[in-house]
SENUVEX-876663 format. One record per residue (C-alpha): residue number from 1; chain; x, y, z. Coordinates in steps of 0.1 Angstrom, whole numbers, plus 2048, in hexadecimal, padded with zeros to 3 digits. Layout:
BEGIN
<k->NUM c->A u->X v->Y w->Z>
...
This chain:
BEGIN
<k->1 c->A u->737 v->D1F w->422>
<k->2 c->A u->737 v->CFB w->415>
<k->3 c->A u->717 v->CE5 w->412>
<k->4 c->A u->715 v->CCF w->422>
<k->5 c->A u->72E v->CCA w->43E>
<k->6 c->A u->72F v->CA9 w->451>
<k->7 c->A u->73E v->C9E w->471>
<k->8 c->A u->742 v->C7A w->463>
<k->9 c->A u->764 v->C6B w->45D>
<k->10 c->A u->75A v->C59 w->43E>
<k->11 c->A u->772 v->C6D w->428>
<k->12 c->A u->755 v->C81 w->41B>
<k->13 c->A u->75E v->CA2 w->409>
<k->14 c->A u->751 v->CC1 w->40F>
<k->15 c->A u->73F v->CCE w->3F1>
<k->16 c->A u->744 v->CF3 w->3E9>
<k->17 c->A u->724 v->D0A w->3EB>
<k->18 c->A u->728 v->D11 w->3C4>
<k->19 c->A u->728 v->CEE w->3B8>
<k->20 c->A u->70A v->CE4 w->3D1>
<k->21 c->A u->6F5 v->D02 w->3C6>
<k->22 c->A u->6FB v->CFB w->3A2>
<k->23 c->A u->6F6 v->CD8 w->3A3>
<k->24 c->A u->6D7 v->CD7 w->3B7>
<k->25 c->A u->6CA v->CF9 w->3A7>
<k->26 c->A u->6CB v->CE9 w->385>
<k->27 c->A u->6B5 v->CCB w->393>
<k->28 c->A u->69F v->CE2 w->3A3>
<k->29 c->A u->697 v->CF5 w->385>
<k->30 c->A u->691 v->CD6 w->36F>
<k->31 c->A u->679 v->CCA w->389>
<k->32 c->A u->667 v->CEC w->389>
<k->33 c->A u->664 v->CE8 w->361>
<k->34 c->A u->657 v->CC5 w->364>
<k->35 c->A u->63D v->CCE w->37E>
<k->36 c->A u->635 v->CEB w->369>
<k->37 c->A u->637 v->CDC w->346>
<k->38 c->A u->613 v->CD1 w->344>
<k->39 c->A u->5F1 v->CDF w->351>
<k->40 c->A u->5CE v->CCD w->351>
<k->41 c->A u->5AD v->CDA w->35B>
<k->42 c->A u->5A3 v->CCE w->37C>
<k->43 c->A u->57D v->CC4 w->37C>
<k->44 c->A u->576 v->CDF w->394>
<k->45 c->A u->58C v->CF9 w->37F>
<k->46 c->A u->569 v->D04 w->370>
<k->47 c->A u->557 v->D0D w->38F>
<k->48 c->A u->574 v->D1D w->3A1>
<k->49 c->A u->579 v->D36 w->383>
<k->50 c->A u->555 v->D3C w->37F>
<k->51 c->A u->550 v->D42 w->3A1>
<k->52 c->A u->56B v->D5B w->3A1>
<k->53 c->A u->55D v->D6B w->383>
<k->54 c->A u->53A v->D6F w->393>
<k->55 c->A u->54A v->D7E w->3B3>
<k->56 c->A u->55A v->D99 w->39B>
<k->57 c->A u->53A v->D9F w->387>
<k->58 c->A u->526 v->DA3 w->3A6>
<k->59 c->A u->541 v->DB6 w->3BA>
<k->60 c->A u->540 v->DA1 w->3D8>
<k->61 c->A u->55A v->D8A w->3EB>
<k->62 c->A u->542 v->D6D w->3EC>
<k->63 c->A u->520 v->D61 w->3E2>
<k->64 c->A u->50E v->D59 w->403>
<k->65 c->A u->4F5 v->D41 w->3F2>
<k->66 c->A u->4F8 v->D25 w->3D5>
<k->67 c->A u->4E8 v->D2F w->3B3>
<k->68 c->A u->4F2 v->D10 w->3A2>
<k->69 c->A u->4DE v->CF3 w->3AF>
<k->70 c->A u->4B9 v->CE9 w->3AE>
<k->71 c->A u->4BC v->CD0 w->3C8>
<k->72 c->A u->4C0 v->CE8 w->3E7>
<k->73 c->A u->4BC v->D0A w->3D7>
<k->74 c->A u->4C8 v->D27 w->3EA>
<k->75 c->A u->4DA v->D16 w->404>
<k->76 c->A u->4F5 v->D25 w->416>
<k->77 c->A u->519 v->D21 w->405>
<k->78 c->A u->538 v->D24 w->41A>
<k->79 c->A u->553 v->D27 w->3FF>
<k->80 c->A u->575 v->D20 w->40E>
<k->81 c->A u->587 v->D27 w->3EE>
<k->82 c->A u->57A v->D4B w->3E6>
<k->83 c->A u->599 v->D5D w->3E5>
<k->84 c->A u->5AA v->D42 w->3CD>
<k->85 c->A u->58B v->D43 w->3B7>
<k->86 c->A u->58A v->D68 w->3B6>
<k->87 c->A u->5AE v->D68 w->3AA>
<k->88 c->A u->5A6 v->D4D w->391>
<k->89 c->A u->588 v->D62 w->383>
<k->90 c->A u->59E v->D81 w->381>
<k->91 c->A u->5BD v->D6E w->36F>
<k->92 c->A u->5A7 v->D5E w->358>
<k->93 c->A u->592 v->D7D w->351>
<k->94 c->A u->5B3 v->D91 w->34A>
<k->95 c->A u->5CA v->D76 w->339>
<k->96 c->A u->5B6 v->D58 w->333>
<k->97 c->A u->5C5 v->D36 w->336>
<k->98 c->A u->5EA v->D45 w->33A>
<k->99 c->A u->5DF v->D57 w->35A>
<k->100 c->A u->5D5 v->D35 w->36C>
<k->101 c->A u->5F5 v->D27 w->360>
<k->102 c->A u->60A v->D40 w->371>
<k->103 c->A u->5F6 v->D3E w->38D>
<k->104 c->A u->5FD v->D19 w->38F>
<k->105 c->A u->620 v->D1D w->389>
<k->106 c->A u->626 v->D38 w->3A4>
<k->107 c->A u->618 v->D20 w->3BE>
<k->108 c->A u->631 v->D05 w->3AF>
<k->109 c->A u->64C v->D1D w->3B9>
<k->110 c->A u->63D v->D22 w->3DB>
<k->111 c->A u->640 v->CFC w->3E1>
<k->112 c->A u->666 v->CF9 w->3D4>
<k->113 c->A u->674 v->D17 w->3E3>
<k->114 c->A u->670 v->D0A w->406>
<k->115 c->A u->67D v->CE9 w->3FE>
<k->116 c->A u->69E v->CFA w->3F1>
<k->117 c->A u->6A1 v->D0F w->412>
<k->118 c->A u->69F v->CEE w->425>
<k->119 c->A u->6B9 v->CDE w->412>
<k->120 c->A u->6CE v->CFC w->417>
<k->121 c->A u->6C8 v->D00 w->43C>
<k->122 c->A u->6CC v->CDC w->445>
<k->123 c->A u->6EC v->CDA w->432>
<k->124 c->A u->6DE v->CB9 w->41E>
<k->125 c->A u->6F8 v->CAD w->404>
<k->126 c->A u->6F3 v->CAB w->3E2>
<k->127 c->A u->6E7 v->C87 w->3DE>
<k->128 c->A u->6CF v->C88 w->3FB>
<k->129 c->A u->6C1 v->CAA w->3ED>
<k->130 c->A u->6BF v->C9B w->3C9>
<k->131 c->A u->6AC v->C7C w->3D6>
<k->132 c->A u->693 v->C93 w->3E9>
<k->133 c->A u->68C v->CAA w->3CA>
<k->134 c->A u->68B v->C93 w->3B0>
<k->135 c->A u->672 v->C7A w->3C0>
<k->136 c->A u->65D v->C95 w->3D3>
<k->137 c->A u->65B v->CA6 w->3B1>
<k->138 c->A u->64D v->C84 w->3A1>
<k->139 c->A u->634 v->C81 w->3BC>
<k->140 c->A u->628 v->CA5 w->3BF>
<k->141 c->A u->623 v->CA1 w->397>
<k->142 c->A u->605 v->C8E w->39D>
<k->143 c->A u->5F4 v->CAA w->3AF>
<k->144 c->A u->601 v->CC9 w->3A2>
<k->145 c->A u->5F7 v->CC3 w->37E>
<k->146 c->A u->5D5 v->CD5 w->384>
<k->147 c->A u->5CE v->CF9 w->38A>
<k->148 c->A u->5BA v->CF6 w->3AA>
<k->149 c->A u->5B9 v->D0A w->3CB>
<k->150 c->A u->5C9 v->CED w->3E1>
<k->151 c->A u->5E8 v->CF8 w->3CE>
<k->152 c->A u->5E9 v->D16 w->3E9>
<k->153 c->A u->5EA v->CFD w->406>
<k->154 c->A u->607 v->CED w->3F5>
<k->155 c->A u->61A v->D0B w->3F5>
<k->156 c->A u->60E v->D1A w->418>
<k->157 c->A u->615 v->CF8 w->428>
<k->158 c->A u->638 v->CF7 w->41B>
<k->159 c->A u->63F v->D1C w->429>
<k->160 c->A u->62E v->D14 w->44B>
<k->161 c->A u->642 v->CF4 w->451>
<k->162 c->A u->663 v->D05 w->446>
<k->163 c->A u->65C v->D22 w->45F>
<k->164 c->A u->652 v->D0B w->47A>
<k->165 c->A u->66E v->CF3 w->476>
<k->166 c->A u->687 v->D10 w->474>
<k->167 c->A u->678 v->D1F w->495>
<k->168 c->A u->682 v->CFD w->4A5>
<k->169 c->A u->6A7 v->D01 w->49D>
<k->170 c->A u->6A4 v->D26 w->4A1>
<k->171 c->A u->68C v->D31 w->4BC>
<k->172 c->A u->699 v->D54 w->4B8>
<k->173 c->A u->68F v->D58 w->491>
<k->174 c->A u->675 v->D74 w->488>
<k->175 c->A u->66A v->D62 w->46D>
<k->176 c->A u->650 v->D52 w->481>
<k->177 c->A u->63C v->D70 w->480>
<k->178 c->A u->634 v->D69 w->45C>
<k->179 c->A u->61C v->D4C w->468>
<k->180 c->A u->5FC v->D63 w->46C>
<k->181 c->A u->604 v->D72 w->448>
<k->182 c->A u->606 v->D51 w->437>
<k->183 c->A u->5E8 v->D44 w->44D>
<k->184 c->A u->5CF v->D62 w->444>
<k->185 c->A u->5D7 v->D5C w->41E>
<k->186 c->A u->5D3 v->D36 w->420>
<k->187 c->A u->5B4 v->D37 w->435>
<k->188 c->A u->5A2 v->D4A w->41B>
<k->189 c->A u->5AD v->D39 w->3FD>
<k->190 c->A u->5AC v->D12 w->405>
<k->191 c->A u->59D v->CFE w->421>
<k->192 c->A u->5BE v->CEB w->423>
<k->193 c->A u->5CA v->D06 w->43C>
<k->194 c->A u->5C0 v->CEE w->459>
<k->195 c->A u->5E0 v->CDB w->451>
<k->196 c->A u->5F5 v->CF8 w->459>
<k->197 c->A u->5E1 v->CFE w->47A>
<k->198 c->A u->5E8 v->CD9 w->482>
<k->199 c->A u->60F v->CDE w->47C>
<k->200 c->A u->60F v->CFD w->48F>
<k->201 c->A u->5FE v->CED w->4AD>
<k->202 c->A u->617 v->CCF w->4AD>
<k->203 c->A u->637 v->CE6 w->4AB>
<k->204 c->A u->627 v->CFC w->4C9>
<k->205 c->A u->622 v->CDD w->4DD>
<k->206 c->A u->646 v->CD1 w->4D7>
<k->207 c->A u->654 v->CF2 w->4DF>
<k->208 c->A u->640 v->CF2 w->500>
<k->209 c->A u->64D v->CCF w->509>
<k->210 c->A u->672 v->CDE w->503>
<k->211 c->A u->66A v->CFD w->519>
<k->212 c->A u->65D v->CE3 w->535>
<k->213 c->A u->67C v->CCF w->531>
<k->214 c->A u->692 v->CED w->52E>
<k->215 c->A u->69F v->CEC w->50A>
<k->216 c->A u->68F v->D0E w->503>
<k->217 c->A u->689 v->D2F w->513>
<k->218 c->A u->669 v->D3C w->51D>
<k->219 c->A u->668 v->D58 w->504>
<k->220 c->A u->670 v->D3B w->4EA>
<k->221 c->A u->64F v->D2A w->4F4>
<k->222 c->A u->639 v->D4D w->4F9>
<k->223 c->A u->646 v->D5A w->4D5>
<k->224 c->A u->63B v->D3A w->4C1>
<k->225 c->A u->61A v->D3B w->4D7>
<k->226 c->A u->60E v->D5F w->4CD>
<k->227 c->A u->61A v->D58 w->4A9>
<k->228 c->A u->606 v->D37 w->4A7>
<k->229 c->A u->5EA v->D48 w->4BB>
<k->230 c->A u->5E8 v->D65 w->4A2>
<k->231 c->A u->5EA v->D4B w->485>
<k->232 c->A u->5CB v->D3A w->493>
<k->233 c->A u->5B6 v->D5A w->499>
<k->234 c->A u->5BC v->D67 w->476>
<k->235 c->A u->5AB v->D48 w->467>
<k->236 c->A u->58B v->D57 w->474>
<k->237 c->A u->591 v->D76 w->45F>
<k->238 c->A u->57D v->D67 w->441>
<k->239 c->A u->55B v->D6E w->433>
<k->240 c->A u->549 v->D56 w->449>
<k->241 c->A u->55E v->D57 w->46A>
<k->242 c->A u->55B v->D39 w->481>
<k->243 c->A u->541 v->D26 w->469>
<k->244 c->A u->560 v->D22 w->452>
<k->245 c->A u->570 v->D0C w->46C>
<k->246 c->A u->54D v->CFA w->475>
<k->247 c->A u->54A v->CEE w->44F>
<k->248 c->A u->56B v->CE6 w->44A>
<k->249 c->A u->56B v->CCB w->469>
<k->250 c->A u->549 v->CBF w->45D>
<k->251 c->A u->559 v->CBA w->43A>
<k->252 c->A u->578 v->CA9 w->449>
<k->253 c->A u->566 v->C91 w->45E>
<k->254 c->A u->54F v->C85 w->441>
<k->255 c->A u->555 v->C67 w->42A>
<k->256 c->A u->55D v->C76 w->407>
<k->257 c->A u->554 v->C67 w->3E9>
<k->258 c->A u->570 v->C77 w->3D7>
<k->259 c->A u->58D v->C60 w->3CD>
<k->260 c->A u->5A7 v->C79 w->3DC>
<k->261 c->A u->596 v->C78 w->3FE>
<k->262 c->A u->598 v->C52 w->3FF>
<k->263 c->A u->5B1 v->C40 w->416>
<k->264 c->A u->5CF v->C36 w->402>
<k->265 c->A u->5CA v->C11 w->405>
<k->266 c->A u->5A6 v->C15 w->3F7>
<k->267 c->A u->5AE v->C23 w->3D6>
<k->268 c->A u->5C7 v->C19 w->3B8>
<k->269 c->A u->5E1 v->C33 w->3B3>
<k->270 c->A u->601 v->C35 w->3A3>
<k->271 c->A u->621 v->C28 w->3B3>
<k->272 c->A u->62D v->C4E w->3B5>
<k->273 c->A u->614 v->C53 w->3D0>
<k->274 c->A u->629 v->C3C w->3E6>
<k->275 c->A u->64D v->C4D w->3E2>
<k->276 c->A u->648 v->C63 w->402>
<k->277 c->A u->644 v->C45 w->415>
<k->278 c->A u->663 v->C34 w->407>
<k->279 c->A u->678 v->C53 w->40F>
<k->280 c->A u->669 v->C52 w->430>
<k->281 c->A u->674 v->C30 w->436>
<k->282 c->A u->697 v->C35 w->42A>
<k->283 c->A u->69D v->C53 w->43F>
<k->284 c->A u->68F v->C3F w->45F>
<k->285 c->A u->6A1 v->C1F w->459>
<k->286 c->A u->6C0 v->C2B w->44C>
<k->287 c->A u->6C7 v->C4B w->45F>
<k->288 c->A u->6D4 v->C54 w->482>
<k->289 c->A u->6CB v->C7B w->47D>
<k->290 c->A u->6A6 v->C79 w->485>
<k->291 c->A u->697 v->C95 w->49C>
<k->292 c->A u->677 v->C8A w->4AE>
<k->293 c->A u->665 v->CA9 w->4A4>
<k->294 c->A u->66C v->CA1 w->47D>
<k->295 c->A u->65F v->C7C w->487>
<k->296 c->A u->63E v->C8B w->498>
<k->297 c->A u->636 v->CA3 w->47A>
<k->298 c->A u->63B v->C8A w->462>
<k->299 c->A u->628 v->C6F w->474>
<k->300 c->A u->60B v->C85 w->474>
<k->301 c->A u->60D v->C91 w->451>
<k->302 c->A u->611 v->C6A w->447>
<k->303 c->A u->5F4 v->C60 w->458>
<k->304 c->A u->5DF v->C7A w->446>
<k->305 c->A u->5F1 v->C6F w->424>
<k->306 c->A u->5E5 v->C4C w->42D>
<k->307 c->A u->5C2 v->C56 w->436>
<k->308 c->A u->5BD v->C6B w->417>
<k->309 c->A u->5CE v->C69 w->3F5>
<k->310 c->A u->5CE v->C8F w->3F1>
<k->311 c->A u->5E5 v->C96 w->40F>
<k->312 c->A u->601 v->C7E w->3FD>
<k->313 c->A u->60B v->CA1 w->3F0>
<k->314 c->A u->610 v->CB1 w->411>
<k->315 c->A u->624 v->C90 w->41C>
<k->316 c->A u->63B v->C98 w->3FF>
<k->317 c->A u->640 v->CBD w->408>
<k->318 c->A u->646 v->CB2 w->42D>
<k->319 c->A u->660 v->C97 w->424>
<k->320 c->A u->673 v->CB2 w->40C>
<k->321 c->A u->674 v->CCB w->427>
<k->322 c->A u->679 v->CB6 w->448>
<k->323 c->A u->690 v->C98 w->43B>
<k->324 c->A u->6AC v->CA7 w->429>
<k->325 c->A u->6C4 v->CA0 w->445>
<k->326 c->A u->6B9 v->C7B w->44F>
<k->327 c->A u->6B8 v->C75 w->427>
<k->328 c->A u->6DB v->C83 w->423>
<k->329 c->A u->6E8 v->C6D w->43D>
<k->330 c->A u->6D3 v->C4E w->432>
<k->331 c->A u->6E3 v->C50 w->40F>
<k->332 c->A u->705 v->C55 w->41E>
<k->333 c->A u->701 v->C36 w->434>
<k->334 c->A u->6F0 v->C21 w->418>
<k->335 c->A u->70C v->C29 w->3FD>
<k->336 c->A u->72B v->C31 w->412>
<k->337 c->A u->744 v->C22 w->3F8>
<k->338 c->A u->734 v->C39 w->3DD>
<k->339 c->A u->734 v->C56 w->3F4>
<k->340 c->A u->75A v->C53 w->3F8>
<k->341 c->A u->764 v->C4A w->3D4>
<k->342 c->A u->750 v->C6A w->3C7>
<k->343 c->A u->75E v->C80 w->3E0>
<k->344 c->A u->77A v->C9B w->3D8>
<k->345 c->A u->781 v->CB0 w->3BA>
<k->346 c->A u->78D v->C96 w->3A5>
<k->347 c->A u->769 v->C8C w->3A1>
<k->348 c->A u->75B v->CAC w->39B>
<k->349 c->A u->755 v->CA8 w->375>
<k->350 c->A u->746 v->C87 w->378>
<k->351 c->A u->72B v->C95 w->392>
<k->352 c->A u->726 v->CB4 w->37C>
<k->353 c->A u->71D v->C99 w->35E>
<k->354 c->A u->707 v->C86 w->373>
<k->355 c->A u->6F4 v->CA3 w->37E>
<k->356 c->A u->6F0 v->CB2 w->35D>
<k->357 c->A u->6E4 v->C8E w->34F>
<k->358 c->A u->6C9 v->C8B w->36A>
<k->359 c->A u->6BF v->CB1 w->365>
<k->360 c->A u->6BB v->CA8 w->340>
<k->361 c->A u->6A8 v->C8A w->345>
<k->362 c->A u->68E v->C9E w->35B>
<k->363 c->A u->68B v->CB8 w->340>
<k->364 c->A u->686 v->C9E w->327>
<k->365 c->A u->66A v->C8D w->33A>
<k->366 c->A u->658 v->CAE w->33C>
<k->367 c->A u->661 v->CB7 w->317>
<k->368 c->A u->654 v->C96 w->30D>
<k->369 c->A u->631 v->C9D w->31D>
<k->370 c->A u->631 v->CC2 w->30C>
<k->371 c->A u->637 v->CB3 w->2EC>
<k->372 c->A u->616 v->C9A w->2EF>
<k->373 c->A u->604 v->CB6 w->2FB>
<k->374 c->A u->60F v->CCF w->2E1>
<k->375 c->A u->606 v->CB8 w->2C7>
<k->376 c->A u->5E1 v->CB3 w->2D5>
<k->377 c->A u->5DC v->CD8 w->2D5>
<k->378 c->A u->5E7 v->CE2 w->2F9>
<k->379 c->A u->608 v->CF7 w->2FC>
<k->380 c->A u->619 v->CF8 w->31E>
<k->381 c->A u->60B v->D1B w->328>
<k->382 c->A u->5E5 v->D10 w->320>
<k->383 c->A u->5CF v->CFA w->334>
<k->384 c->A u->5C4 v->CD8 w->326>
<k->385 c->A u->5A1 v->CC8 w->329>
<k->386 c->A u->59F v->CA3 w->31E>
<k->387 c->A u->57C v->C9A w->30F>
<k->388 c->A u->57A v->C74 w->30F>
<k->389 c->A u->57D v->C66 w->330>
<k->390 c->A u->56D v->C6A w->355>
<k->391 c->A u->579 v->C87 w->36A>
<k->392 c->A u->590 v->C98 w->365>
<k->393 c->A u->583 v->C94 w->341>
<k->394 c->A u->565 v->CA9 w->339>
<k->395 c->A u->546 v->C9E w->323>
<k->396 c->A u->54B v->CB9 w->309>
<k->397 c->A u->537 v->CA4 w->2F0>
<k->398 c->A u->51B v->CA1 w->305>
<k->399 c->A u->519 v->CC7 w->30C>
<k->400 c->A u->519 v->CCD w->2E4>
<k->401 c->A u->4FB v->CB5 w->2E2>
<k->402 c->A u->4E9 v->CC8 w->2FF>
<k->403 c->A u->4F1 v->CEA w->2ED>
<k->404 c->A u->4E7 v->CDC w->2C9>
<k->405 c->A u->4C6 v->CCB w->2D7>
<k->406 c->A u->4BF v->CEC w->2ED>
<k->407 c->A u->4BD v->CD9 w->30A>
<k->408 c->A u->4B8 v->CE7 w->32D>
<k->409 c->A u->4AC v->CE1 w->34F>
<k->410 c->A u->4B6 v->CD0 w->370>
<k->411 c->A u->4D4 v->CBA w->36C>
<k->412 c->A u->4E2 v->C9C w->382>
<k->413 c->A u->506 v->C96 w->377>
<k->414 c->A u->526 v->C88 w->385>
<k->415 c->A u->534 v->C9F w->3A0>
<k->416 c->A u->554 v->C9E w->38D>
<k->417 c->A u->544 v->CAC w->36F>
<k->418 c->A u->528 v->CC4 w->380>
<k->419 c->A u->53D v->CE3 w->381>
<k->420 c->A u->545 v->CDF w->35C>
<k->421 c->A u->520 v->CD9 w->358>
<k->422 c->A u->51A v->CFB w->36C>
<k->423 c->A u->532 v->D0D w->354>
<k->424 c->A u->521 v->D02 w->337>
<k->425 c->A u->4FC v->D01 w->33E>
<k->426 c->A u->4F8 v->D1D w->358>
<k->427 c->A u->4E0 v->D2F w->35D>
<k->428 c->A u->4C8 v->D1C w->348>
<k->429 c->A u->4D0 v->CFA w->35A>
<k->430 c->A u->4D6 v->CF3 w->37E>
<k->431 c->A u->4EA v->CD3 w->38C>
<k->432 c->A u->4E1 v->CBD w->3A9>
<k->433 c->A u->501 v->CB8 w->3BA>
<k->434 c->A u->526 v->CC2 w->3B3>
<k->435 c->A u->546 v->CC0 w->3C2>
<k->436 c->A u->545 v->CDB w->3DB>
<k->437 c->A u->532 v->CC4 w->3F3>
<k->438 c->A u->52E v->CCD w->417>
<k->439 c->A u->538 v->CF2 w->40C>
<k->440 c->A u->515 v->CF4 w->3FC>
<k->441 c->A u->501 v->CD3 w->400>
<k->442 c->A u->4F1 v->CC3 w->420>
<k->443 c->A u->4FC v->C9E w->42D>
<k->444 c->A u->4D8 v->C93 w->423>
<k->445 c->A u->4DC v->C9D w->3FD>
<k->446 c->A u->501 v->C8F w->3FE>
<k->447 c->A u->4F5 v->C6D w->409>
<k->448 c->A u->4DB v->C6C w->3EF>
<k->449 c->A u->4F3 v->C74 w->3D5>
<k->450 c->A u->50B v->C58 w->3E1>
<k->451 c->A u->4EE v->C43 w->3E2>
<k->452 c->A u->4E6 v->C4A w->3C0>
<k->453 c->A u->507 v->C41 w->3B4>
<k->454 c->A u->505 v->C20 w->3C2>
<k->455 c->A u->4E5 v->C15 w->3AE>
<k->456 c->A u->4EA v->BFB w->393>
<k->457 c->A u->4D4 v->BE7 w->37E>
<k->458 c->A u->4C9 v->BCE w->399>
<k->459 c->A u->4BF v->BEF w->3AD>
<k->460 c->A u->496 v->BF2 w->3AD>
<k->461 c->A u->48F v->C0A w->3C8>
<k->462 c->A u->487 v->C30 w->3C2>
<k->463 c->A u->4A3 v->C49 w->3C8>
<k->464 c->A u->49E v->C6D w->3D6>
<k->465 c->A u->4B1 v->C7E w->3BC>
<k->466 c->A u->49A v->C73 w->39F>
<k->467 c->A u->47A v->C6B w->3B2>
<k->468 c->A u->479 v->C89 w->3CB>
<k->469 c->A u->48D v->CA7 w->3BB>
<k->470 c->A u->482 v->CB5 w->398>
<k->471 c->A u->4A2 v->CA4 w->386>
<k->472 c->A u->49B v->CA6 w->360>
<k->473 c->A u->4BD v->C9C w->34F>
<k->474 c->A u->4D6 v->C85 w->35A>
<k->475 c->A u->4F9 v->C84 w->34F>
<k->476 c->A u->512 v->C67 w->35A>
<k->477 c->A u->531 v->C55 w->351>
<k->478 c->A u->52B v->C39 w->339>
<k->479 c->A u->53E v->C22 w->353>
<k->480 c->A u->526 v->C2A w->370>
<k->481 c->A u->511 v->C10 w->37C>
<k->482 c->A u->4F3 v->C27 w->383>
<k->483 c->A u->4EC v->C24 w->35C>
<k->484 c->A u->4E1 v->C00 w->362>
<k->485 c->A u->4C9 v->C0E w->37A>
<k->486 c->A u->4BB v->C29 w->362>
<k->487 c->A u->4B6 v->C0F w->345>
<k->488 c->A u->49C v->BFD w->35D>
<k->489 c->A u->489 v->C1E w->361>
<k->490 c->A u->46D v->C27 w->348>
<k->491 c->A u->46A v->C49 w->350>
<k->492 c->A u->490 v->C50 w->344>
<k->493 c->A u->49D v->C4F w->320>
<k->494 c->A u->4C0 v->C4B w->313>
<k->495 c->A u->4C6 v->C68 w->2FA>
<k->496 c->A u->4EB v->C65 w->2F5>
<k->497 c->A u->508 v->C4D w->2FC>
<k->498 c->A u->52B v->C4D w->2F4>
<k->499 c->A u->549 v->C3D w->305>
<k->500 c->A u->54B v->C58 w->31D>
<k->501 c->A u->527 v->C63 w->327>
<k->502 c->A u->505 v->C59 w->327>
<k->503 c->A u->4E8 v->C73 w->325>
<k->504 c->A u->4C3 v->C6C w->333>
<k->505 c->A u->4A7 v->C82 w->330>
<k->506 c->A u->488 v->C7F w->342>
<k->507 c->A u->468 v->C77 w->331>
<k->508 c->A u->458 v->C95 w->332>
<k->509 c->A u->446 v->CA8 w->316>
<k->510 c->A u->460 v->CC4 w->30D>
<k->511 c->A u->47B v->CAA w->308>
<k->512 c->A u->466 v->C91 w->2F2>
<k->513 c->A u->474 v->C9F w->2D0>
<k->514 c->A u->496 v->C97 w->2DC>
<k->515 c->A u->48E v->C76 w->2EA>
<k->516 c->A u->47D v->C6F w->2C9>
<k->517 c->A u->49C v->C7A w->2B5>
<k->518 c->A u->4B2 v->C64 w->2CC>
<k->519 c->A u->49A v->C46 w->2C4>
<k->520 c->A u->4A0 v->C4B w->29E>
<k->521 c->A u->4C7 v->C4D w->2A4>
<k->522 c->A u->4C6 v->C71 w->296>
<k->523 c->A u->4DB v->C7E w->2B4>
<k->524 c->A u->4FE v->C7A w->2A6>
<k->525 c->A u->51D v->C78 w->2BB>
<k->526 c->A u->532 v->C99 w->2B9>
<k->527 c->A u->554 v->C97 w->2AD>
<k->528 c->A u->56B v->CA5 w->2C9>
<k->529 c->A u->591 v->CA6 w->2CA>
<k->530 c->A u->5A0 v->C96 w->2E7>
<k->531 c->A u->5AF v->CB5 w->2F5>
<k->532 c->A u->5A0 v->CD7 w->2F8>
<k->533 c->A u->5AA v->CF8 w->308>
<k->534 c->A u->598 v->D02 w->32A>
<k->535 c->A u->57C v->D08 w->32A>
<k->536 c->A u->575 v->CF0 w->30E>
<k->537 c->A u->553 v->D00 w->303>
<k->538 c->A u->544 v->CE9 w->2EA>
<k->539 c->A u->538 v->CFF w->2CF>
<k->540 c->A u->55A v->D12 w->2CF>
<k->541 c->A u->571 v->CF7 w->2C5>
<k->542 c->A u->585 v->D0C w->2AD>
<k->543 c->A u->58A v->D28 w->2C8>
<k->544 c->A u->591 v->D0D w->2E1>
<k->545 c->A u->5B0 v->CFE w->2CC>
<k->546 c->A u->5BF v->D22 w->2C4>
């Protein structure tokens, strides 16, 4: 069998399966190494790992109430990522950072293997496949560098989309019965399973329309309907039942303050985020091999990507799985002369040289980053923690000050730092609010937290987080405008400041000695390396760099 085989008369050669597999396989492997070359701690990784460790310690699947906050103590906690966190806790307890690193790379494979199958089954040519794979990998690199439960959504979304698309072409396929299996695991690992629910619903409607028009038989529609229904029903097999769905829908319709939940046009981001849209435009305007079902699925995912930055990754995956044939046709139409001139056995050596050079360039980019991180003390199989910027950088220096000064209490901090603060200070201290949002906190508290973040030096009104809740310490990024507001309040004292963070203490008796030391400039800035290894415990720097 040859890959691909076109019906066009433009003197296109029929590439042998061996050459196609070896050439694309080398690029695929290079992209996998590029994506897995560096691992950085996500701001929520401390929380995810801690929650898993606590579940293992207490011999429970989930904790029903939240033990970490002082603003709404004992509130109901609907943890939609409990299985991922259980995995994190067990892997970290058994293998340390290497276990989390292996987990992340497993899901990289779960993302890229379906793309290979899609390229092969659609008989995409080498040029189109390489274009999709390389640019798709560069876009995904912005999302998969972190260890986070969202990787489960990326992998499960890829497999779900592949199985659904395969069923559209081959309604007799039995692979569709794996949908409920995927969904059962997915719905207990990350809330992104709603994306799979949506894709299944769209394809079911498409097959139903095809049955009505006579393109599919009744059994084709019923088989998919049973598989999709079973897939939806198993999402109720979680520790919370229907409450999980209610929480997720409430979360989705709420405006989020996290950057990755913002619309694409509102936040500044790298040009790599626009790659899937450019590939989409190329396929749409330069190809005649579109199928309407692909356009429907891509349009829905693209709308989600425009609405929320985090869904750009799903669009990149959808483009790689759904567009191999249109991209192949678009490249052939865009460069017809090159397509003809490079055909045949005579150019085999040249094609091999070019593929080798491209693979080496991709590997070189990954190796360059690896060498840089290695020099900073973070080898490829470890998880790096940056210590000088805002999240995902972590305020390790401030944590060392807290420990040296023996400070503990109720801490109000940036949501991106909160789970690191929990890891370092619990149970002596509690936090006000963190990145779990509606899984724990009420809409009222979230609104109060957002209002607090908007305060500046011109604000003079009271704020609930400082005047109604028992907040005792405030840890904020130095760049946050709220620090200007705090400078105007006499009941708060700045005791530590560096380029990254500012630490404020409430003027209460038990903090007076620290406040006085700060006034005498007796609290010195700790010397912290720019990069540490997860979990970046401040008083164990030697352990962190080993």
